C-alpha positions in Angstrom: -233.7 141.6 86.0 -230.8 143.2 84.1 -232.3 142.0 80.8 -235.5 143.9 81.5 -233.7 147.2 82.2 -231.3 146.9 79.2 -233.9 147.9 76.6 -235.1 150.7 78.8 -231.5 152.0 79.2 -231.0 151.7 75.4 -234.3 153.7 74.8 -233.2 156.3 77.3 -229.8 156.7 75.6 -231.5 157.0 72.2 -233.8 159.7 73.6 -230.9 161.6 75.1 -229.0 161.4 71.8 -232.0 162.7 69.8 -232.4 165.6 72.3 -228.8 166.4 71.9 -229.3 166.5 68.1 -232.3 168.8 68.6 -230.2 171.2 70.7 -227.4 171.2 68.1 -229.8 172.0 65.3 -231.3 174.8 67.3 -227.9 176.2 68.2 -226.9 176.2 64.5 -229.9 178.3 63.6 -229.3 180.7 66.5 -225.6 181.1 65.5 -226.9 182.1 62.0 -229.4 184.4 63.6 -226.9 186.1 65.9 -224.3 186.6 63.2 -226.7 188.6 61.1 -225.1 191.9 62.1 -221.7 190.5 60.9 -223.4 189.6 57.6 -224.8 193.2 57.3 -221.4 194.7 57.9 -219.8 192.4 55.3 -222.4 193.3 52.7 -221.9 197.0 53.5 -218.1 196.6 53.0 -218.6 194.8 49.7 -221.0 197.4 48.5 -218.6 200.2 49.4 -215.9 198.7 47.3 -218.3 198.5 44.3 -218.5 194.8 44.1 -221.6 192.6 43.7 -223.1 191.1 46.8 -225.1 188.4 45.0 -222.9 185.5 46.1 -222.6 186.4 49.7 -226.4 187.1 49.9 -227.3 183.7 48.3 -224.8 181.9 50.5 -226.2 183.4 53.7 -229.8 182.8 52.7 -229.0 179.2 51.7 -227.3 178.6 55.0 -230.1 180.2 57.0 -232.8 178.3 55.0 -230.9 175.0 55.4 -230.6 175.4 59.2 -234.2 176.4 59.4 -235.5 173.5 57.3 -233.3 171.1 59.3 -234.7 172.4 62.6 -238.3 172.3 61.3 -238.0 168.6 60.3 -236.6 167.4 63.6 -238.9 165.0 65.4 -239.5 164.5 69.1 -238.0 161.2 70.4 -241.0 160.6 72.6 -244.1 161.4 70.5 -242.4 161.5 67.0 -244.1 164.8 66.0 -242.2 167.9 64.9 -240.5 169.2 68.0 -240.5 172.9 67.2 -243.6 173.1 65.0 -247.1 173.1 66.5 -249.2 173.6 63.4 -247.4 175.5 60.7 -244.8 178.0 62.1 -241.4 177.1 63.4 -240.7 178.3 66.9 -237.0 177.7 67.8 -237.4 179.4 71.2 -239.4 176.4 72.5 -237.8 174.5 75.4 -240.4 171.8 75.3 -241.9 169.7 72.5 -244.9 171.4 70.9 -247.0 168.3 71.3 -246.0 166.2 74.4 -244.0 168.9 76.4 -240.8 166.8 76.5 -238.1 169.1 77.9 -235.2 169.8 75.6 -232.9 169.8 78.7 -233.4 167.2 81.4 -233.3 168.5 84.9 -230.3 167.1 86.8 -230.2 166.7 90.5 -227.6 168.7 92.4 -227.1 166.2 95.2 -226.4 163.0 93.3 
């Protein structure tokens, strides 16, 4: 009886680990998004001093593109389709898989 539940437990642990990876990837993109005002202020400061902003612009764009590409390629642990992409566009605000509706955060009971 325990042997039958062991593969199910392993599969559930793998699913939870993949969901945690999805949440981390989304959080990285959101951190990049929410720090955009800091980036704008930094560019303004650099421009005021008369220096070039090419390096800081390319670094920020590369970081943003890397996080976006990472998020777009993440697969759902249940249906193995792209979690945040339905057809073509990335939607990082999804809380469920675009294909099978697997929740990003599992509901936890308060009583147990």
